[in-house]
C-alpha positions as CSV (number, residue, x, y, z in Angstrom):
1,X,4.8,-22.2,-11.4
2,X,1.6,-24.1,-11.6
3,X,2.8,-26.2,-8.7
4,X,2.7,-23.0,-6.5
5,X,-0.9,-22.2,-7.2
6,X,-2.3,-24.2,-4.2
7,X,0.2,-22.5,-1.9
8,X,-0.8,-19.1,-3.0
9,X,-4.5,-19.9,-2.9
10,X,-4.1,-21.1,0.8
11,X,-2.1,-18.0,1.6
12,X,-4.7,-15.6,0.1
13,X,-7.6,-17.5,1.7
14,X,-5.9,-17.2,5.1
15,X,-5.2,-13.5,4.5
16,X,-8.9,-12.9,3.6
17,X,-9.9,-14.6,6.9
18,X,-7.5,-12.4,8.9
19,X,-8.9,-9.3,7.2
20,X,-12.4,-10.4,7.9
21,X,-13.4,-10.9,4.2
22,X,-14.7,-13.8,2.2
23,X,-12.5,-12.9,-0.8
24,X,-9.8,-10.4,-1.5
25,X,-10.2,-7.5,-3.9
26,X,-7.0,-6.7,-5.8
27,X,-6.1,-3.8,-3.4
28,X,-6.3,-6.3,-0.5
29,X,-3.5,-8.5,-2.0
30,X,-0.9,-6.1,-0.7
31,X,-2.6,-4.9,2.4
32,X,-0.7,-5.4,5.6
33,X,-1.9,-8.0,8.1
34,X,-1.2,-7.1,11.7
35,X,0.1,-3.9,13.3
36,X,3.3,-2.0,12.8
37,X,5.1,-0.6,15.8
38,X,6.5,2.2,13.7
39,X,4.6,5.4,13.5
40,X,5.3,8.1,11.0
41,X,4.9,11.8,11.3
42,X,3.0,13.4,8.4
43,X,6.1,15.1,7.2
44,X,8.1,11.8,7.3
45,X,5.4,10.0,5.3
46,X,5.2,12.9,2.8
47,X,9.0,12.9,2.3
48,X,9.1,9.1,1.9
49,X,6.3,9.1,-0.7
50,X,7.8,12.0,-2.7
51,X,11.3,10.5,-2.6
52,X,10.1,7.1,-3.9
53,X,7.7,8.5,-6.5
54,X,10.5,10.7,-7.8
55,X,12.5,7.5,-8.6
56,X,9.6,6.2,-10.6
57,X,8.1,9.0,-12.5
58,X,8.6,12.8,-12.9
59,X,4.9,13.2,-13.7
60,X,3.8,11.2,-10.7
61,X,6.0,13.1,-8.2
62,X,4.8,16.5,-9.7
63,X,1.2,15.4,-9.3
64,X,1.8,14.2,-5.7
65,X,3.6,17.4,-4.8
66,X,0.6,19.3,-6.0
67,X,-1.7,17.1,-4.0
68,X,0.3,17.9,-0.8
69,X,0.7,21.6,-1.6
70,X,-3.1,22.1,-2.3
71,X,-4.2,20.0,0.7
72,X,-5.9,17.3,-1.3
73,X,-4.8,14.7,1.3
74,X,-6.8,14.3,4.5
75,X,-4.7,13.4,7.4
């Protein structure tokens, strides 16, 4: 595992440059680089999120359903 550290370091340094940052915050580690050709309708995105959250946690999906129903999400 320690042998992989230099590779990961170079990867994250390159990713930071592509994102226009000196360093990456934790939320940047999983940020996409580049553009996706796929576009999602709001309803498709909502359904995808709810379906996947439901497999993870009942509480999380209930909270997220409430967020959608009460218009907490700006889109």
